[in-house]
C-alpha positions in Angstrom: -13.4 26.9 75.6 -9.7 26.0 74.9 -6.2 26.6 75.5 -4.9 29.6 73.5 -3.8 28.8 70.0 -0.4 30.3 70.2 1.5 31.5 66.6 5.0 31.0 67.9 6.4 33.3 65.3 4.4 36.2 67.0 5.5 35.6 70.7 7.7 38.5 71.6 8.7 41.0 74.8 6.2 43.7 74.9 7.9 45.9 77.1 10.2 45.9 80.3 10.4 42.6 82.4 12.4 39.9 83.7 14.2 37.2 81.8 15.9 34.2 82.1 18.6 32.4 79.7 18.7 29.0 80.1 18.7 25.8 78.4 15.8 23.4 77.2 15.3 20.1 78.8 12.6 19.0 76.2 11.3 20.7 72.7 9.8 23.9 73.5 7.9 26.0 71.4 7.6 30.1 72.1 4.8 31.0 74.3 4.8 27.7 76.1 4.7 28.0 79.8 7.8 26.5 81.3 9.3 25.5 84.6 12.7 25.1 86.0 13.8 21.1 86.6 15.9 21.5 89.7 17.4 18.0 89.0 18.7 18.6 85.4 18.8 22.7 85.5 16.9 22.6 82.2 13.3 24.2 81.2 10.6 21.9 80.9 6.9 22.2 80.3 4.8 23.3 82.7 1.4 21.4 83.6 -1.0 22.3 86.2 -2.0 18.4 86.6 0.8 16.7 86.8 1.9 14.5 89.6 5.1 16.2 89.8 4.7 19.2 92.0 7.6 21.4 90.3 6.0 20.6 87.3 3.2 22.4 88.4 5.0 25.7 89.3 6.0 27.5 86.0 8.5 30.0 86.2 7.4 31.8 82.8 6.8 31.7 79.0 9.4 30.7 76.4 10.2 33.5 74.3 12.0 31.3 71.3 11.7 27.7 70.2 14.4 25.4 71.5 15.4 21.8 71.0 16.5 19.7 73.8 20.0 21.0 74.9 19.6 24.4 73.1 19.4 27.8 74.7 15.9 29.1 75.7 14.7 32.8 76.7 11.9 32.5 79.3 10.0 35.9 80.2 9.2 35.4 84.2 7.6 38.8 84.5 6.5 41.9 82.3 4.6 41.9 79.2 4.5 39.7 76.8 2.8 39.5 73.0 1.7 36.1 73.4 0.6 35.4 69.7 -2.9 34.4 70.2 -6.1 36.5 70.5 -6.8 37.2 74.2 -9.4 39.3 76.2 -8.1 42.6 77.7 -9.0 42.3 81.6 -9.6 38.5 81.3 -7.3 36.4 83.7 -5.2 33.3 82.0 -4.1 30.3 83.7 -1.4 27.5 83.1 -3.6 24.5 81.5 -3.7 20.6 82.2 -2.2 19.9 78.7 1.6 20.6 79.2 2.9 24.0 78.4 -0.8 25.2 77.6 -2.3 28.7 78.4 -6.1 28.6 79.2 -8.7 31.3 80.7 -10.1 30.1 84.1 -13.4 28.4 82.6 -11.3 25.7 81.3 -9.6 24.7 84.8 -11.4 21.7 86.6 -11.1 19.1 89.3 -8.1 18.1 90.1 -6.4 21.2 88.5 -3.7 23.4 90.8 -4.8 26.6 89.7 -1.8 29.1 88.7 -2.4 32.6 87.3 -0.4 33.6 84.5 -1.0 36.8 84.0 -4.2 39.1 82.8 -4.6 40.6 79.3 -4.1 44.0 78.9 -4.8 44.2 75.2 -5.9 41.9 72.4 -2.6 40.4 72.1 -0.4 41.1 75.5 -0.6 39.4 78.8 1.1 40.8 81.8 2.7 37.9 83.1 2.4 37.9 87.0 2.7 34.2 88.1 0.8 33.7 91.3 0.0 29.8 92.3 -2.9 28.9 94.6 -0.9 25.7 95.7 -3.9 23.3 96.3 -6.0 21.7 93.6 -9.5 22.3 92.8 -12.2 20.0 94.3 
């Protein structure tokens, strides 16, 4: 398997949830997993095998595209139409590709698994971020 192939134009809220409004610290595409950089106060792309612990700790999924310094809306919790085909009941995780989302089968040694949420339909993920806090052996 591989990371979800997300059509950014199809990413949207799918009901009530918790969103944050911030600023992009890098170029971000809708549907990418992001974290809040405490040093700059901006959102950057999360990555499960980053050398930086903060980057391995996603805060949510970008709802809109943004260039550096531009406004960004981040879905932190709740349902999100992810813009990709997903399988209901399957858990999806932060990928080792910056900003990526993958199924559990794609996690490997050295990755820090972080559950982003479970698919509740063919297009919607219920976002409830849970970090393992340790690397896979």
